N, C-alpha and C positions, 0 to 999 in steps of 0.2 A: 310259834312258828317252827317248823321242822328244820333240820340241817340240810340246806340245799347242796352243800358239798358232798353229802352222803347219798345223793341220788344214784341209783344203779346205772351202769353203763348203757344197758339196753334202752332205758328211758332217755338218756342223754342223746343217744344215736337217733332216736325218733325225732327229738327236737332239732338236731342238726340237719335231718332230712328236709325240714320245713323252712330252713333259712338259706340265704344265698351265700355261696362261697365268696370270700373276700373280706370286706370290713366286718360283716356280720359274724363270720367265723372267728375273726381276730378278737372282736369284742367278747364273744362267747368264751374263747380260750383264756381271756384275761380275768375271768371271774375268780377262778381258784385253780389249784393244781389238778384236781380231779377232772374239772371241766376241760382244762387244756389237754390232759391225757386223752379224754374222750374225743376231742376234736382231731387230734393227731391220729388216733385209731381210725376214725371215720375216713379221713383223707387217705390213709394207707390202704384201706379196703376198697374204697370206691374211686379214688383218684390216685393210684400209685405213681410215685415220682418216676418220670421217664416213659410213662405209658402213652402211646398214641390214643387220643380220645376224639370222639366225634361230638361237635356241637350241633344239636338238632333242635328244631322248633318244638316247643311244648304244644300238645294237642289243643290247649286253650289259648294259643297265641292270639286268636281273634277276639278273645274276651276283652270287655271294656275295662276290666280292672287294670290299674297302672302296674300293680305288682306282676300280673301275668304278662303284660306287654313287655316288661323288661326281662322276663325270665326265659332262659334257654336251659335245656337239659344237657348233661355231660355223660356220654357213654364211653366206658372203658371196657374193652374186650367183650362187647355184647353182640358179637357177630351172629346174625341169623335169629336173634331172639325177638319175641314180640314185646316191644317196649311198653305197650298198653298194660301189660300184666305186671310190669316191674317199675312203672313210672313213679310210683310213690316212694321208691327206694333210691331213685337216681339223684345225684347231686345237681344243684341248681347254680347257675352263674348269671351275672347281670350284664346285659348288653343293651345299649340304647335302642329302643324299639323301632324307631323310624330311620335308623342309619343302616347302611349296607356294608357288609364285609367284602373287601377287595383281595384279601390275602391273609396268611397267617405264618408266623415263624415262632417255633417253640411256644412260649406262653403269651405271645403278643399277637394282636389282630390289627391289620391295617383297615381303617374304616373311612367311609365318606359320609359326611353329615347331610342333613336335609338342606343345609346352606351351601352345599357343594364344596365343603372344605375337607381335606384329608387330614386324619390324625391317627395316632397309634395308641392302642388301648390294651391294657392288661386287666382282664376281668377278675383275676385272682387278688391283685393288690389294689384294684380300682385306680390305677395310675394312667393318666392320659398325657400324651405328648402332642401338642398342637403344632402343625406346620403352616407355613404361609399359604395363601391361596395359590393353587396351581392354575396357570393361565392356559386354557385349552385353545389358544388362538391358532394352532396348527391343524385343527380339525378341518375337514373339507367344507366347502361352501354350503353344501346341503346339510351337513351335520350342524354347522353353526346356525343355519337358518332354523333348523328344528329347535335348537336350544333357545333361540331368541323368542320363539313363540310360546314357550312353556313357562309356567310358574316354577318357583324354586324346587318344590317337591317333585314335580314332573321332570325337571332338569336332572334331578338326582337319578330317577329311573332311567332316563336316556343315557346319562354319563356312565351309569353302571354297565350298560351294554357296550360302551365304547372303551372302557378300561379293561384290557385283557388280563393284566397281571400286575401285582405289586410285590416287589422282592426286597428283602432286607439283607445287607451284607453280614450283619451280626445282630445281637440283641441291641435295641435302641438306646439302652443305658450305657453301652460301651463307647469309648472314644472312637471317633472317626467311623461311626455307623452311617452307611449310605442307604437310601431308599431309591429304587429304580422302578419306574412304571412304564408300561406299554399302553398307549391310549390312541383312540382313533384308528385302531388296528395297525397303523403304520408309523406312529410317532412315539418319541421317547422323551422322558423327563427324569431327572434325578436331583437329589439334594443331599447334603450332609445334614443329618438330623440335628446336630448341634447348632448349625447356623440357619437352617430351615429355609434357605434360599434355593428356589428351583432353577435348574438350568435345562435347556432344551436342545434336542438334536433332530435333524432331518433324517429320514430313512436313507440308508445307503443303497447304492447300486450293487448288484451281484457281480462278483468277479467271474462267475461262470456263465452269466448271460447278461452283459452290461446293458443291453437294450431293454431288458424286462426286469425291473426291480420287483422284489417279492410283493405279493398282493397284501399280505398281512403277516403278523407275528403272533405266535400262540403261547410261548412260555419262555422263561428265563431262569437262570440259576447263578448263584455266586460260587465260583470255583477257582481255587488257587489264585486269589487276589484280583480276579476280574469277573465281570458279568458276562455270561454267555447267553445268547438269545437264539431261538430257533424260529425259522419262518414256516409259513404254511406249506412250503415245498420240502421242508426238512433241512434246508441249508442253515448252517450255524455261523453266527457272528460273535466276535468278542468285543468288549468295551472296557477300557481302563478309565474309570471316572476320575482318577487322580492325575491324569495327564493334563498338560497345559491346554490342549484342545481336544477334549474327548470326542471320539467318534466310533462308529461301528466298522469293524474290519471283517470281511468274509474270511473264515478260516477253514471251513469244511463244506464241500459242496453237497447238494441234495443226493439222496439215493437215486440209482438209475431208473427205478420204477416205483411209483407211488399210486395209491388208490385215490379216487376223486373225493371221497368222504373220509376224513381222518382228522385227528387232533394230535399234535406233537407235544412231547414233554422232554425236559432235560432233568436228570437226577444224578447226584453223586452217590456212589455206592462203593464202599471199601477203598476210598481215595481215587476211584476211577470215574470217568464221565460216561454216562449211558444216554442214548437217544431212544426214546420210546414212542412208537406210533400206535395210537389207538384207532382201530377201524370202527367206523360208525355206520349205522344204517341211515338211509336217507331220511331227512326231516319231512314230515307231512302234517297237515292239520286235519282235525276232525271236520266232518261235513258241516258246511255253513260257516266255517272259521276263516276269517280273512287274515292272512299272515302279515298284511301291511296295515292292519287296523291301528289307529292311534290308541295310546294308553290313556284312559281317562282316570283322573284321581278324585276330583271334587272333594267331598268330605270323607272319602273312603280311606282306610289305612293303606299305606303305600305297598306293604307286602301283600295285602289282600288283592289290590289292583293288579300287581304283577302276577300273582297266582292265577287270577281269572284269565289274564291275557295269555299266559303260556300253558295253561292246563291242557289245551287241545293239541299242543305240539307233541309229536311222537317221534322219538329216535332212541337208539340204544347202541350198546357196544357189541360188536361182532367178535372182538378179540384184540390182542396186542402183538406187536412185533418189536423186538428189542435188539439194539445194536450197541456194542461196547467199543469205545475208542481204545485201540491197542497202542498206537504210537503215530506220530506224524507221518512216518514212512509206510507203515502197514495199513493204517486207516481203521475203518470200522469192520467188525465181524458180528454176524448174528449170533446171539446166545440164547440158550434155553433155560437159564437159571441166573440167579443173582448171588451165587456162591453162598447160599444159605440165608441171605438177607431177605427181608420183606420190604416192599416199596409202597409208598402212600402218595397218591396223586389226586389232583382235583383243583379246586379254587385256591388251595393252600400252596405254600412254597414246598415243592416236591422234596421228599426226604426218604431215607432208607433206615432200616432198623436191623442191627447186627444180631440181636438176641430176641427175635419175635416170640419164641416159645415161652419166654419168661412172662409175657403179658397175654397169653392166650391166642396169639396170632401164629400163622404157619409160615414155614420157610418157602422162599421162591414164589411168593404170591404177590399180586398187585392188588392192593385195596384202593378202590377209586370212588370218588364222588364226581358229580357233574362239574365240568370245567366252566360252565356258565352259572349264573346265579339262580338256577332252578334245580330241581331234584329229579329230573326225568331219568337220569342215567347213573346208577350206583351199583356196585357189586364187588365180587372177588374173582380174580382170574388166576388160574394155576398155570404159570409159565412153563412148567416142565412138560405137562401133557396137553396144553392148549385148550383147557376146558373152563367154562364158567362155573362157579360154585355158588354157595348160598348167598342171598342178599345180605347187605350190611345189617339191616334191621327190618322188622316187619311193622305193619300197621301204618306208621307215619311216613314210610318211604315214598309214598306217592304225593305227600304234601309238598307243594312246589317251593314256596318261599316262606320264611327266610331259608336260605340254603344250608344244607349240612356241610361242615368244613372240618378238616383234620387240624388238630393242634396237639402239642405236647405240654401239658400243664407244668408250671414250675412251682408247684406247691411245696 
């Protein structure tokens, strides 16, 4: 038998391309020093530490193979490329196939299982942190009625539409990490990851129009020790979950004029808070498509069922408008740049990058994926000149689910 430790690096890299990052890579690297060196080299090339990456569906996601169902591809600085041509070279990560991602923070994903349980998953270390069942009893009567009619896997599909965002205050392995979710469009729940007990809050009334509470909430961010939440009108609320009686407090009113079709985000950039409005085209369905049609699962894969349900939906981004919070007295001012940073938005926990050029990204750009669990709307926006640039990636960019989502691997 030949000396396995003497295999050339290019052969070892080919092997690494065929196995899943995580425990498989760890086992590979434990064989000998040369294999460990090859594993570290592979990660440094394809998954550089600190680089924003996209988790995207493998084109064989619908394959009956268990290995393919668990597999997702990881794209680092592949903006505008045709991933069908480079798919064989892309790293693979393992994600439970029938579970849906609700959010991401650094190398962690917030997932909801087919049993409607929320857990936190690290695909690089294969670490899972289970949370207690979140009681969705504050959903509206119609929403609860819908859930009661569905089997567990269909409940998962419905709840995915109801949970707008899942936000972590820090990495879940750190002490006093809190997870905060917006669900039912208007309701909030949070828990300390260490004790896993959920607490619930009703939606607040607006200080700016007490008679009309916001219809829904679209995004949240953890900023300077508190969670900040933005409503569909652009009004911003704060919440200190460590208080004896946590609640939402209106801190900044909505802009004087907003468009009817938009999605709001909050993001921290260079230690400052930014409010980002994404202008969307109107939603419409293809001819013969019923937008109120029920989602049927039967024996069909959940992602495939959602894909077929939403594929006829058509909407897209017209552009972005960004405001920076200057101070409590000055308020918000519109800006045309992020002072050299790049911003990453979507289903993920919004974040900015101070050195985008180091990873192949550009300054003062917004890299965005769909805010819903479908992939209808993704791209790159140049904030300086107000233009849309190349798509995030080609070929698979019209595959609806599982959705693409940003994350920063902690390899």
